[in-house]
Backbone as JSON, one array per atom type, in Angstrom:
{
  "sequence": "EQPKDVARRLIKEGVLTNWQASMLINGRHNLHVGKYRLLDQLGSADSGHVFLAEHVQMGRRVTLRTLSKLQTKDPKAIKQFLADARKIAALDHRNLIHVYDVDSDGERYFLVSEYVEGRDLQALVEKIGPLEPERAVRYVEQAALGLAHAHEQGITHGDVKPANLLIDGQDTLHVVDVGLARIANAEEAADKQYQPPEVTNPEAEGAENAAAGDVYSLGATLAFLLTGQPRIGKDSDVDARLRKIYQQMTAKDPRQRLGSMSEVAQQLAHWQEEPMTGETANGAGKNGKNGNS",
  "N": [[-43.0, 2.16, 4.43], [-41.28, 1.46, 6.76], [-38.73, 1.39, 6.13], [-36.65, 1.06, 7.27], [-37.11, -1.77, 8.82], [-37.3, -3.1, 5.82], [-34.67, -3.26, 4.67], [-33.34, -4.39, 6.62], [-34.29, -6.72, 5.77], [-33.19, -6.97, 3.53], [-31.0, -6.93, 3.34], [-30.22, -9.77, 4.83], [-31.01, -11.14, 2.77], [-28.83, -11.0, 0.4], [-29.46, -8.97, -1.23], [-29.51, -6.51, -1.19], [-25.92, -5.02, 0.24], [-24.39, -4.36, 3.36], [-23.69, -1.36, 3.48], [-24.78, -0.31, 1.23], [-27.31, -0.63, 1.8], [-28.17, 1.91, 3.85], [-26.84, 3.85, 1.76], [-29.18, 4.15, 0.67], [-31.22, 4.27, 2.67], [-30.36, 6.61, 3.28], [-31.74, 8.43, 1.01], [-29.38, 8.22, -1.18], [-29.3, 7.26, -3.75], [-27.53, 6.94, -6.64], [-26.14, 4.3, -7.13], [-24.01, 3.8, -9.47], [-21.36, 3.23, -10.83], [-20.04, 4.27, -14.03], [-19.89, 1.15, -15.75], [-19.89, -0.4, -13.6], [-21.3, -1.78, -10.32], [-21.13, 0.29, -6.98], [-20.45, -1.39, -3.95], [-18.9, -1.09, -1.53], [-17.84, 1.03, 0.94], [-14.94, 2.61, 0.71], [-12.37, 4.2, 1.13], [-12.49, 7.95, 1.73], [-11.16, 11.08, 0.83], [-10.34, 14.17, 0.12], [-9.3, 14.13, -2.03], [-10.3, 12.38, -3.23], [-12.91, 9.99, -3.98], [-12.39, 5.78, -2.87], [-13.75, 2.71, -3.54], [-15.07, -0.5, -2.99], [-16.44, -2.91, -5.47], [-18.36, -4.19, -8.04], [-18.24, -5.3, -11.0], [-20.84, -5.37, -13.43], [-21.66, -6.71, -15.86], [-19.76, -9.45, -15.07], [-19.03, -9.95, -13.11], [-16.97, -9.18, -11.21], [-14.96, -8.66, -8.79], [-13.59, -5.31, -7.8], [-11.89, -2.87, -6.75], [-12.68, 0.77, -6.5], [-11.52, 3.95, -7.23], [-12.7, 7.57, -7.89], [-12.4, 10.5, -8.37], [-12.04, 13.05, -7.48], [-14.27, 16.01, -7.49], [-14.03, 18.52, -7.48], [-11.13, 17.97, -8.44], [-11.44, 17.12, -10.89], [-12.4, 19.18, -12.26], [-10.27, 20.9, -13.07], [-8.58, 20.8, -16.0], [-5.41, 20.0, -16.88], [-5.06, 18.54, -14.43], [-6.99, 15.91, -14.38], [-5.3, 15.52, -17.37], [-3.19, 14.57, -16.58], [-3.35, 12.76, -14.22], [-5.25, 10.69, -16.17], [-2.87, 9.89, -17.61], [-0.98, 9.37, -15.59], [-2.41, 6.69, -14.65], [-2.46, 5.55, -17.19], [0.26, 4.69, -17.19], [0.88, 3.05, -15.08], [-1.24, 1.19, -14.79], [0.36, -0.39, -17.03], [1.89, -2.1, -15.38], [2.87, -5.27, -14.34], [3.33, -7.48, -11.93], [3.62, -9.47, -9.46], [3.92, -9.23, -7.02], [1.91, -6.38, -7.1], [-0.38, -4.8, -6.88], [-2.85, -5.36, -9.41], [-3.99, -2.53, -11.86], [-6.37, -2.16, -13.47], [-8.03, -0.47, -15.45], [-9.17, 2.82, -16.72], [-11.42, 5.35, -16.82], [-14.34, 7.14, -17.81], [-17.41, 8.24, -16.59], [-19.94, 10.34, -17.38], [-18.52, 13.47, -15.8], [-17.16, 12.18, -14.32], [-14.22, 10.83, -13.5], [-12.48, 7.72, -13.39], [-10.62, 5.34, -11.68], [-10.37, 1.87, -12.14], [-8.93, -1.17, -9.91], [-7.32, -4.23, -9.53], [-9.24, -6.04, -6.82], [-7.96, -6.69, -3.5], [-8.92, -9.8, -1.23], [-7.83, -8.89, 1.84], [-5.34, -8.71, 4.79], [-3.79, -5.97, 5.88], [-0.49, -5.09, 6.75], [-0.53, -2.85, 8.83], [-2.44, -3.53, 10.08], [-2.41, -6.26, 10.65], [-0.01, -6.45, 12.18], [-0.95, -4.38, 14.84], [-2.73, -6.21, 15.89], [-1.43, -8.68, 16.49], [1.05, -7.98, 16.99], [4.36, -7.63, 17.01], [5.65, -8.61, 14.4], [8.27, -11.99, 13.75], [11.53, -12.03, 12.82], [12.0, -13.84, 10.2], [9.58, -13.73, 9.23], [8.81, -11.17, 9.05], [11.32, -10.0, 7.02], [10.78, -11.64, 5.19], [7.61, -10.48, 3.93], [8.63, -7.74, 3.08], [10.73, -8.18, 1.39], [9.06, -8.99, -1.07], [7.71, -6.87, -0.77], [10.21, -4.92, -1.84], [10.76, -6.14, -3.84], [8.39, -5.98, -5.82], [8.55, -3.1, -6.34], [10.66, -2.84, -6.95], [10.72, -3.43, -9.74], [8.43, -1.41, -10.47], [9.98, 0.3, -10.37], [11.62, 0.42, -12.42], [10.35, 0.92, -14.31], [10.29, 3.27, -14.52], [7.99, 4.43, -11.95], [7.1, 5.37, -8.87], [6.58, 4.81, -5.44], [5.69, 6.53, -3.44], [4.11, 7.43, -1.23], [5.12, 4.31, 0.57], [4.11, 1.95, 3.28], [2.81, 0.47, 6.32], [-0.41, 0.29, 6.13], [-0.58, -0.03, 3.27], [0.35, -2.32, 2.38], [-1.22, -5.31, 1.47], [-1.8, -8.23, 2.58], [-2.53, -11.3, 0.92], [-4.6, -14.24, 0.98], [-2.83, -16.9, 0.89], [-0.94, -16.35, 1.72], [0.79, -13.92, 0.73], [2.13, -11.62, -0.21], [0.69, -7.67, -1.78], [1.45, -4.63, -2.84], [0.25, -1.57, -2.62], [-1.82, 1.58, -4.6], [0.45, 2.15, -5.72], [2.28, 4.29, -8.28], [0.23, 5.75, -7.54], [0.1, 7.86, -5.29], [0.42, 10.89, -6.62], [-1.79, 11.1, -8.06], [-3.81, 11.08, -5.82], [-2.56, 13.22, -4.46], [-0.63, 12.85, -2.08], [0.42, 14.29, 0.2], [-1.96, 15.06, 1.28], [-2.71, 12.23, 2.04], [-0.04, 10.76, 2.93], [1.42, 9.17, 5.42], [3.44, 10.73, 7.93], [5.26, 9.39, 9.66], [6.28, 7.53, 8.26], [8.25, 9.22, 6.07], [10.83, 10.08, 4.51], [13.37, 12.07, 5.99], [13.15, 15.72, 6.3], [15.47, 16.95, 5.65], [17.57, 16.97, 2.75], [19.77, 15.04, 0.66], [19.87, 18.25, -2.14], [20.58, 17.61, -4.57], [19.85, 15.09, -5.74], [17.2, 14.54, -7.31], [13.6, 14.43, -8.7], [12.91, 10.92, -10.34], [15.19, 9.25, -9.54], [15.67, 10.91, -6.27], [13.06, 9.78, -5.41], [12.76, 7.1, -5.67], [14.3, 6.88, -4.05], [13.15, 7.79, -1.88], [11.37, 6.28, -1.75], [12.85, 3.53, -0.67], [13.56, 4.47, 1.35], [11.26, 4.27, 3.42], [10.22, 2.04, 3.21], [12.23, 0.55, 4.7], [11.54, 1.29, 7.17], [9.35, 1.0, 6.76], [10.25, -1.93, 7.79], [11.33, -1.37, 10.25], [8.78, -1.36, 11.8], [7.15, -3.13, 11.67], [9.18, -5.2, 12.79], [9.37, -4.46, 15.73], [7.09, -3.02, 16.6], [7.36, -0.11, 15.96], [8.09, 2.6, 13.52], [10.96, 2.93, 13.69], [14.64, 1.44, 14.83], [15.77, 1.31, 17.51], [18.44, 2.36, 19.5], [19.2, -0.27, 21.66], [17.48, -1.93, 20.72], [17.12, -5.13, 20.76], [17.67, -6.7, 17.77], [18.18, -8.45, 15.46], [22.03, -8.14, 14.51], [22.85, -7.34, 11.84], [20.09, -7.7, 10.24], [19.42, -4.94, 11.42], [21.65, -3.31, 10.16], [20.83, -3.68, 7.66], [18.39, -1.87, 7.76], [19.2, 0.57, 8.43], [20.96, 0.99, 6.51], [18.83, 1.08, 4.47], [17.24, 3.81, 5.75], [19.19, 5.49, 5.4], [19.76, 9.35, 6.22], [21.21, 10.78, 4.62], [20.01, 10.65, 0.69], [22.26, 9.44, -0.53], [23.68, 7.63, 0.65], [22.31, 5.97, 0.95], [20.86, 2.02, 0.46], [21.03, 1.62, -3.17], [19.09, 0.83, -5.04], [15.84, -0.58, -5.17], [16.19, -3.44, -5.82], [18.31, -4.07, -4.76], [18.08, -3.78, -2.0], [16.02, -5.9, -2.25], [17.93, -8.36, -2.61], [20.08, -7.43, -0.57], [18.18, -8.8, 1.69], [17.62, -11.14, 0.98], [19.58, -12.07, 1.22], [20.33, -12.22, 4.0], [17.74, -13.94, 4.49], [18.96, -16.14, 4.07], [21.1, -16.89, 5.24], [22.72, -17.77, 8.92], [21.24, -16.36, 11.34], [23.06, -13.76, 13.36], [25.08, -14.18, 16.44], [24.11, -12.82, 18.79], [21.49, -12.29, 19.29], [20.27, -14.52, 17.81], [20.64, -16.07, 19.85], [19.16, -14.73, 22.22], [17.31, -13.59, 24.16], [13.5, -11.78, 24.69], [10.94, -10.53, 22.39], [11.85, -10.01, 19.48], [13.83, -12.07, 19.15], [14.08, -15.23, 19.26], [13.21, -17.82, 17.18], [12.63, -17.21, 14.73], [10.87, -18.84, 13.4], [7.24, -18.27, 11.34]],
  "CA": [[-43.52, 2.57, 5.76], [-40.61, 0.64, 7.87], [-37.42, 1.32, 5.46], [-35.41, -0.07, 7.55], [-36.84, -3.33, 8.2], [-36.86, -3.75, 4.22], [-32.88, -2.69, 4.22], [-32.68, -5.1, 7.12], [-34.06, -8.1, 5.28], [-32.44, -7.22, 1.7], [-29.41, -7.76, 3.76], [-30.57, -10.65, 4.99], [-31.33, -12.05, 2.2], [-27.49, -11.02, -0.28], [-29.72, -8.27, -1.98], [-27.83, -5.11, -0.14], [-24.33, -4.79, 1.38], [-25.18, -2.85, 4.7], [-23.44, 0.53, 2.65], [-26.03, 0.05, 0.53], [-29.05, 0.1, 2.2], [-27.25, 2.95, 4.18], [-27.09, 4.73, 1.4], [-30.81, 4.35, -0.1], [-32.08, 4.71, 3.57], [-30.17, 7.84, 3.4], [-31.58, 8.92, -0.31], [-29.05, 8.07, -1.78], [-30.15, 6.36, -4.84], [-27.17, 6.18, -7.64], [-24.53, 2.94, -6.45], [-23.31, 2.67, -9.78], [-20.36, 4.19, -11.48], [-20.2, 3.76, -15.19], [-19.98, -0.17, -16.08], [-19.79, -1.34, -11.82], [-21.9, -1.5, -8.75], [-20.46, -0.06, -5.65], [-21.04, -2.0, -2.79], [-19.14, -0.25, -0.02], [-17.52, 2.3, 0.43], [-12.73, 1.7, 1.58], [-11.77, 4.73, 2.1], [-12.62, 9.22, 1.29], [-10.14, 12.04, 0.81], [-10.65, 15.32, -0.3], [-8.88, 13.84, -3.41], [-11.77, 11.54, -4.44], [-13.22, 7.9, -2.91], [-11.94, 4.56, -2.63], [-14.46, 2.38, -2.87], [-15.07, -1.56, -3.58], [-17.73, -2.53, -6.52], [-18.74, -5.07, -8.9], [-18.79, -4.76, -12.29], [-22.02, -5.84, -13.37], [-21.69, -8.01, -16.45], [-18.84, -10.2, -15.32], [-19.63, -10.21, -11.55], [-15.77, -9.22, -10.71], [-15.1, -7.15, -7.33], [-12.9, -4.12, -7.88], [-10.83, -1.47, -6.08], [-12.37, 1.84, -8.15], [-11.39, 4.93, -6.86], [-12.54, 8.58, -8.69], [-11.05, 11.49, -9.23], [-12.89, 14.67, -7.11], [-14.7, 17.05, -8.37], [-12.27, 19.6, -7.73], [-9.94, 17.89, -9.4], [-12.14, 17.18, -12.42], [-12.19, 21.16, -13.45], [-9.01, 20.89, -13.95], [-7.73, 19.8, -16.86], [-4.51, 19.92, -16.34], [-5.6, 17.48, -12.86], [-7.68, 15.4, -15.61], [-4.48, 15.79, -18.28], [-1.82, 14.27, -15.36], [-4.38, 11.05, -13.68], [-4.48, 9.97, -17.64], [-0.84, 9.99, -17.9], [0.23, 8.31, -15.16], [-2.89, 5.77, -14.98], [-2.11, 4.74, -18.1], [2.29, 4.13, -17.09], [0.47, 2.12, -13.31], [-1.7, -0.41, -16.06], [1.11, -1.51, -18.12], [2.25, -3.12, -14.28], [2.39, -6.8, -14.07], [3.89, -8.59, -11.4], [2.42, -10.8, -8.51], [3.25, -8.56, -5.55], [2.08, -5.2, -7.02], [-1.86, -4.42, -7.6], [-2.72, -4.63, -10.69], [-5.05, -1.78, -12.68], [-7.16, -2.94, -15.1], [-8.88, 0.04, -16.47], [-9.22, 4.08, -16.35], [-12.47, 5.26, -17.2], [-14.85, 8.36, -17.32], [-18.97, 8.03, -16.8], [-19.71, 11.85, -17.08], [-17.66, 13.89, -15.89], [-16.86, 11.3, -13.34], [-12.99, 10.07, -13.12], [-12.1, 7.17, -12.02], [-9.48, 4.6, -12.02], [-10.41, 0.63, -12.03], [-7.74, -1.94, -9.72], [-7.34, -5.65, -8.8], [-9.32, -6.31, -5.23], [-7.47, -8.68, -3.37], [-9.28, -9.94, -0.4], [-6.6, -10.05, 3.24], [-5.27, -8.24, 6.1], [-2.54, -4.82, 5.16], [0.3, -5.46, 7.71], [-0.39, -1.84, 9.73], [-3.72, -3.93, 10.89], [-1.7, -7.48, 11.61], [1.27, -5.65, 13.58], [-1.87, -3.76, 15.62], [-3.43, -6.83, 16.26], [-0.89, -10.05, 17.28], [2.68, -7.5, 17.86], [5.37, -7.07, 16.34], [6.52, -9.85, 13.33], [9.11, -12.8, 13.63], [11.74, -11.49, 11.75], [11.85, -14.17, 8.95], [7.92, -13.21, 8.7], [8.98, -9.4, 8.83], [11.71, -9.92, 6.41], [10.06, -12.23, 4.01], [6.64, -9.5, 4.07], [9.96, -6.71, 2.97], [11.38, -8.65, 0.58], [8.14, -9.07, -1.43], [7.63, -5.09, -1.51], [11.36, -5.03, -2.45], [10.51, -6.33, -5.32], [6.88, -5.88, -6.03], [9.22, -1.8, -6.12], [11.97, -2.81, -7.98], [9.51, -3.83, -11.53], [7.47, -0.25, -10.74], [10.88, 1.59, -10.95], [12.24, 0.2, -13.83], [9.48, 1.37, -14.93], [9.94, 4.73, -14.19], [7.26, 4.15, -11.33], [6.7, 5.32, -8.01], [4.69, 5.32, -4.99], [5.12, 8.23, -3.15], [3.38, 7.2, 0.34], [4.95, 3.14, 1.27], [4.24, 2.39, 5.04], [2.51, -1.32, 6.28], [-1.6, 0.07, 5.87], [-0.76, -0.16, 2.22], [0.86, -3.57, 2.19], [-1.4, -6.45, 2.08], [-1.68, -10.02, 2.85], [-3.54, -12.55, 1.34], [-4.64, -15.38, 1.62], [-1.75, -17.81, 0.72], [0.54, -15.21, 2.03], [1.37, -13.24, -0.94], [2.28, -9.62, -0.38], [0.73, -7.25, -2.69], [1.48, -3.66, -2.69], [-0.91, -0.83, -2.55], [-1.62, 2.16, -4.25], [1.46, 2.12, -6.56], [1.71, 5.33, -8.62], [-1.18, 6.76, -7.04], [0.74, 9.09, -4.1], [0.11, 11.53, -6.81], [-2.88, 11.14, -8.29], [-4.57, 11.45, -4.59], [-2.27, 13.91, -3.28], [0.35, 12.52, -1.29], [0.53, 15.29, 0.95], [-2.91, 15.12, 2.44], [-2.84, 10.79, 2.3], [1.11, 10.05, 3.77], [1.86, 8.89, 7.17], [4.84, 11.17, 7.75], [6.35, 8.54, 10.12], [6.87, 6.93, 6.95], [8.37, 9.98, 5.03], [11.8, 10.42, 4.35], [13.65, 13.1, 6.53], [13.35, 16.54, 5.46], [16.85, 17.43, 4.98], [17.89, 15.66, 2.0], [20.52, 15.57, -0.99], [19.41, 18.21, -2.96], [21.71, 17.44, -6.03], [18.99, 13.83, -6.03], [16.06, 14.83, -8.0], [13.35, 13.85, -9.83], [12.71, 9.91, -10.05], [16.38, 9.56, -8.68], [14.96, 10.74, -4.8], [11.69, 9.2, -5.62], [13.11, 5.58, -5.43], [15.26, 6.44, -2.66], [12.07, 8.08, -0.35], [10.67, 4.82, -1.67], [13.68, 2.88, 0.56], [13.75, 4.74, 3.11], [9.39, 4.36, 3.76], [10.1, 0.9, 3.3], [12.75, 0.73, 5.6], [10.23, 2.69, 8.17], [7.97, -0.34, 7.4], [10.5, -3.31, 8.03], [10.9, -1.23, 11.53], [7.29, -1.15, 12.1], [7.33, -4.67, 11.93], [10.15, -5.59, 13.57], [9.38, -3.12, 16.9], [5.48, -2.06, 16.67], [7.47, 1.0, 15.59], [9.13, 2.96, 12.43], [12.52, 2.84, 13.88], [15.03, 0.68, 15.45], [17.0, 2.45, 19.24], [20.36, 1.63, 19.22], [19.36, -0.47, 21.93], [16.87, -2.91, 19.83], [17.13, -6.69, 20.45], [17.02, -7.34, 16.04], [19.1, -9.01, 14.49], [22.71, -6.49, 13.88], [22.97, -7.79, 9.97], [19.31, -6.78, 9.9], [19.49, -3.28, 11.98], [22.31, -2.11, 9.42], [19.98, -3.2, 6.11], [17.45, -0.96, 8.81], [20.09, 1.48, 8.65], [21.34, 1.24, 5.14], [17.57, 1.54, 3.61], [16.75, 4.96, 6.4], [20.12, 6.83, 5.82], [19.63, 10.31, 6.42], [21.5, 11.15, 2.42], [19.79, 9.18, 0.14], [23.69, 8.7, -1.15], [24.14, 6.44, 1.78], [21.02, 4.39, 1.29], [21.04, 1.03, -0.61], [21.09, 2.05, -4.26], [17.74, 0.04, -5.86], [14.75, -2.22, -4.24], [16.19, -4.51, -6.47], [19.92, -4.51, -4.28], [17.31, -3.99, -0.92], [15.46, -7.27, -1.91], [18.76, -9.3, -2.27], [20.14, -7.89, 0.97], [17.48, -9.02, 2.51], [17.57, -12.44, 0.6], [21.06, -12.85, 1.68], [20.25, -12.61, 5.03], [17.34, -15.03, 4.88], [19.61, -17.25, 3.55], [22.17, -17.29, 6.31], [21.8, -18.1, 10.57], [21.21, -15.4, 12.23], [24.07, -13.4, 14.5], [24.72, -14.8, 18.05], [23.64, -11.88, 19.56], [19.8, -12.3, 18.35], [20.04, -16.45, 18.08], [21.19, -17.02, 21.57], [18.72, -13.82, 23.25], [15.71, -13.3, 24.58], [13.29, -10.85, 23.38], [10.37, -10.84, 21.41], [12.69, -10.33, 18.47], [15.08, -12.85, 19.56], [12.65, -15.95, 18.55], [13.86, -18.81, 16.63], [12.55, -17.08, 13.9], [9.75, -19.83, 12.54], [6.45, -17.68, 11.62]],
  "C": [[-42.2, 2.38, 7.09], [-39.67, 0.08, 6.36], [-35.99, 0.75, 5.75], [-35.07, -1.55, 8.14], [-36.72, -4.32, 7.22], [-35.45, -3.85, 4.22], [-33.09, -3.75, 5.66], [-33.0, -6.77, 6.61], [-33.57, -8.35, 3.96], [-31.57, -7.99, 2.21], [-28.92, -8.72, 3.8], [-30.18, -11.82, 3.96], [-30.09, -12.21, 0.87], [-28.63, -10.34, -1.53], [-28.81, -7.43, -2.08], [-27.04, -5.7, 0.1], [-25.31, -3.76, 2.41], [-24.62, -1.67, 3.91], [-24.45, 0.6, 1.75], [-27.91, 0.36, 1.05], [-28.91, 1.27, 3.04], [-27.69, 4.17, 3.27], [-28.52, 4.87, 0.96], [-31.27, 4.83, 1.67], [-32.28, 6.22, 3.33], [-30.39, 8.64, 1.68], [-30.52, 8.83, -1.17], [-28.67, 6.63, -3.09], [-28.95, 5.81, -6.04], [-26.14, 5.81, -7.22], [-24.59, 2.31, -7.87], [-22.54, 3.34, -10.3], [-19.63, 3.51, -12.8], [-21.08, 2.16, -15.42], [-20.21, -1.34, -14.2], [-20.72, -0.2, -10.85], [-21.34, -1.72, -7.9], [-21.32, -0.57, -4.21], [-20.59, -2.06, -1.55], [-17.86, 0.92, -0.16], [-16.15, 2.63, 1.04], [-12.35, 2.94, 1.77], [-12.29, 6.55, 1.62], [-11.36, 10.08, 1.6], [-11.48, 13.04, 0.4], [-10.26, 14.99, -2.33], [-9.89, 12.68, -4.46], [-11.9, 10.3, -3.34], [-13.17, 6.69, -3.39], [-13.48, 3.51, -2.63], [-14.65, 0.27, -3.32], [-16.24, -1.97, -4.31], [-17.52, -3.6, -7.2], [-18.98, -4.46, -10.27], [-20.39, -6.17, -12.71], [-22.26, -6.89, -14.42], [-21.18, -8.97, -15.45], [-18.68, -10.68, -13.61], [-18.25, -9.66, -11.09], [-15.85, -8.57, -9.95], [-13.81, -7.33, -8.03], [-12.49, -3.56, -7.44], [-11.51, -0.06, -7.25], [-12.43, 3.02, -7.02], [-11.57, 6.26, -8.33], [-12.11, 9.43, -7.89], [-12.21, 12.57, -8.52], [-13.3, 15.48, -8.33], [-14.17, 18.25, -9.01], [-11.67, 19.14, -8.16], [-9.91, 17.87, -11.34], [-12.2, 18.83, -13.12], [-10.66, 22.02, -13.2], [-8.6, 20.39, -15.53], [-6.1, 19.48, -16.83], [-3.94, 18.9, -15.28], [-5.73, 16.02, -14.07], [-6.58, 14.84, -16.8], [-3.81, 14.12, -17.18], [-2.86, 12.79, -14.95], [-4.62, 10.05, -14.71], [-3.88, 9.4, -17.54], [-0.65, 9.06, -16.89], [-0.64, 6.96, -14.73], [-3.05, 4.69, -15.52], [-0.44, 3.3, -17.75], [1.33, 3.02, -15.75], [0.2, 1.36, -14.29], [-0.39, -1.05, -16.63], [2.31, -2.1, -16.9], [2.26, -4.27, -14.55], [3.49, -7.51, -13.49], [3.24, -9.01, -9.94], [2.54, -9.84, -7.29], [3.17, -6.79, -5.43], [0.52, -5.13, -7.39], [-2.0, -4.24, -8.97], [-4.15, -3.18, -11.18], [-5.24, -2.41, -13.68], [-7.99, -2.02, -16.08], [-9.08, 1.74, -15.74], [-10.47, 4.11, -17.32], [-12.88, 6.75, -17.01], [-16.47, 7.89, -17.2], [-19.57, 9.44, -16.19], [-19.12, 12.15, -17.35], [-17.74, 13.36, -14.53], [-15.73, 10.45, -13.91], [-13.11, 8.92, -13.1], [-11.09, 6.1, -12.75], [-9.82, 2.85, -11.47], [-9.01, -0.45, -11.46], [-8.25, -2.85, -9.21], [-8.59, -5.43, -6.59], [-8.67, -7.66, -4.47], [-8.32, -8.25, -1.92], [-8.12, -10.16, 0.99], [-6.49, -8.93, 4.14], [-4.08, -7.44, 5.68], [-1.46, -4.55, 7.11], [0.25, -3.65, 8.65], [-1.53, -2.36, 10.65], [-2.9, -5.76, 11.79], [-1.21, -7.23, 12.53], [-0.33, -5.02, 15.06], [-2.4, -4.94, 16.34], [-2.36, -8.13, 17.06], [1.01, -9.11, 17.52], [3.45, -7.63, 17.26], [5.9, -8.32, 15.78], [7.66, -10.74, 14.09], [10.15, -11.86, 12.65], [11.71, -12.14, 10.67], [10.42, -14.05, 8.52], [8.05, -11.72, 8.19], [9.72, -9.2, 7.62], [11.39, -10.93, 5.23], [8.88, -11.05, 3.82], [7.51, -8.07, 2.71], [10.64, -7.49, 2.07], [10.87, -8.88, -0.86], [7.58, -7.23, -1.98], [8.55, -4.58, -2.23], [11.46, -5.37, -4.11], [9.52, -6.41, -6.18], [7.94, -3.61, -6.58], [9.74, -1.94, -6.91], [10.81, -2.74, -9.69], [8.87, -2.35, -11.65], [8.78, 0.42, -10.45], [11.88, 1.29, -11.67], [11.29, 0.64, -14.73], [8.92, 2.83, -15.1], [8.87, 5.42, -13.11], [7.05, 4.15, -9.78], [6.03, 5.11, -6.92], [4.76, 5.92, -4.4], [4.52, 7.87, -1.27], [3.65, 4.4, 0.31], [5.12, 3.43, 2.76], [3.33, 0.63, 4.69], [1.17, -0.9, 5.73], [-2.04, -0.38, 4.44], [0.63, -1.0, 1.5], [0.07, -4.58, 2.64], [-0.98, -7.38, 1.91], [-2.55, -10.43, 2.48], [-3.51, -13.65, 1.86], [-3.8, -16.7, 1.6], [-0.65, -17.53, 1.73], [1.89, -14.01, 1.32], [1.06, -11.92, 0.11], [2.37, -9.22, -1.64], [0.72, -5.63, -2.39], [0.41, -3.04, -3.66], [-0.8, -0.08, -3.18], [-0.15, 2.61, -4.9], [1.39, 3.13, -7.93], [0.45, 6.61, -8.3], [-1.16, 7.55, -6.19], [-0.13, 10.95, -5.25], [-1.32, 12.52, -7.55], [-4.24, 11.3, -7.1], [-3.82, 11.82, -3.46], [-2.02, 13.25, -1.89], [0.33, 13.35, -0.05], [-0.74, 15.35, 2.13], [-2.8, 13.46, 3.2], [-1.17, 10.3, 2.83], [1.31, 9.97, 5.12], [3.74, 9.04, 7.54], [5.55, 10.36, 8.68], [7.35, 7.93, 9.67], [7.18, 7.79, 6.29], [9.76, 9.86, 5.15], [11.96, 11.85, 5.46], [13.21, 14.49, 5.89], [14.21, 17.5, 4.6], [17.05, 15.57, 4.28], [18.75, 15.95, 1.45], [19.77, 16.79, -1.9], [19.55, 18.28, -4.2], [20.75, 15.77, -6.81], [17.34, 14.47, -6.2], [14.96, 14.38, -8.44], [12.75, 11.93, -9.57], [13.7, 9.7, -8.84], [15.66, 9.3, -7.22], [14.07, 10.4, -4.74], [11.26, 8.38, -5.11], [13.55, 5.96, -4.21], [14.25, 6.61, -1.75], [11.38, 6.65, -0.3], [10.99, 3.74, -0.47], [13.55, 2.67, 1.11], [12.78, 4.73, 4.02], [9.5, 2.64, 3.66], [10.55, 0.39, 4.53], [12.06, 0.59, 6.99], [9.44, 1.24, 8.28], [8.82, -1.94, 7.77], [10.37, -2.99, 9.01], [9.76, -1.82, 11.49], [6.96, -2.58, 12.65], [7.81, -5.69, 12.91], [10.15, -5.63, 15.0], [7.58, -2.96, 16.97], [6.31, -0.44, 15.98], [8.31, 1.58, 14.31], [10.49, 3.2, 13.01], [13.06, 1.75, 14.6], [15.52, 1.4, 15.43], [18.06, 1.59, 18.61], [20.23, 0.32, 20.09], [17.9, -1.44, 22.14], [17.77, -3.84, 20.7], [16.8, -7.11, 19.16], [18.6, -7.01, 15.8], [20.66, -8.0, 14.07], [23.15, -6.14, 12.69], [21.22, -7.0, 9.89], [18.59, -5.61, 10.5], [20.75, -2.59, 11.29], [21.81, -2.34, 8.13], [19.18, -1.9, 6.42], [17.29, 0.25, 7.86], [20.69, 1.81, 7.65], [20.33, 1.85, 4.4], [17.18, 2.66, 4.89], [18.36, 5.97, 6.68], [19.74, 8.09, 6.11], [19.51, 11.52, 4.63], [20.53, 9.9, 1.68], [21.26, 8.88, -0.66], [24.14, 7.63, -0.72], [23.03, 5.56, 2.03], [21.66, 3.23, -0.04], [20.34, 1.85, -1.47], [19.74, 2.0, -5.06], [16.98, -0.64, -4.61], [15.34, -3.05, -4.95], [17.4, -4.6, -5.48], [19.19, -4.66, -2.45], [16.62, -5.36, -0.75], [16.9, -7.91, -2.12], [19.54, -8.84, -1.08], [19.27, -8.18, 2.08], [17.22, -11.02, 2.49], [18.66, -13.08, 1.44], [21.23, -12.93, 3.07], [19.37, -13.53, 6.13], [18.4, -16.93, 4.95], [20.68, -17.44, 4.19], [21.06, -17.72, 7.97], [22.36, -16.45, 10.79], [22.41, -15.08, 13.2], [23.53, -14.21, 16.95], [23.62, -13.99, 19.13], [22.22, -12.1, 19.51], [18.97, -13.82, 18.62], [20.08, -16.67, 19.65], [20.04, -15.87, 22.95], [17.47, -13.69, 23.02], [15.07, -11.87, 24.09], [12.22, -11.1, 22.75], [10.83, -10.79, 19.75], [13.83, -11.24, 18.09], [14.44, -14.27, 19.51], [13.12, -16.5, 17.58], [13.57, -18.49, 15.11], [11.17, -17.72, 12.82], [8.36, -18.48, 12.82], [5.46, -18.24, 11.95]]
}
């Protein structure tokens, strides 16, 4: 007769999560997808839902993304989903979230990937403000290395932004949702602040243009980590060499951008190996500090 009281007790005893209790109180009793127990909902969109889940037998926590019922009615969408998922599952890099499984439960198709507990860079900057240059560059270099591995396998991201870059407890960066932009409907999910400009080189098509788009978006992410904005203005006190790398990553014409994520990582590594230029090292301002993280 007092379901909320029972729910609170079960939450306190660790039997249910807050989300599970809320679902049960509202009459939603199916909290399993295949061999996974749903623990919490991490995101929701027209393309499907993203859950924190747990393998029933192994007890391993994972991220589970379902395909929407609308998409599962389209045989072409299912075929594309399965093909993309298989390619993504073959990726293996310490800076990429690893995909474990793709499966179906009745008419419900889903993808299972590694769950990393941490904070994304969007939330980090919103909490503490722009990062020290060395820290920002270290994170973006890790992202570039992971994305370089994906690009080498013919897989682009399509939605690179601070919210899709996760830092774990060991300060290691993990790129989230690699290759899932098409699955998740990038037009719906993408943050336009981090997307390439509309006017691009019409001759650069397909994977090459998509990879150049990732480079642009990672450059905008670098700007956000340094300034709190997805662009570095002319009056910014960001180090001149670092500002040049940003400009090379975000050139309007894809042909003028750094040619690959490997090249981005190399440029950032070189910046870390050499001292900052005098205008920033000796200057004041939020990015004119000594670079300690």
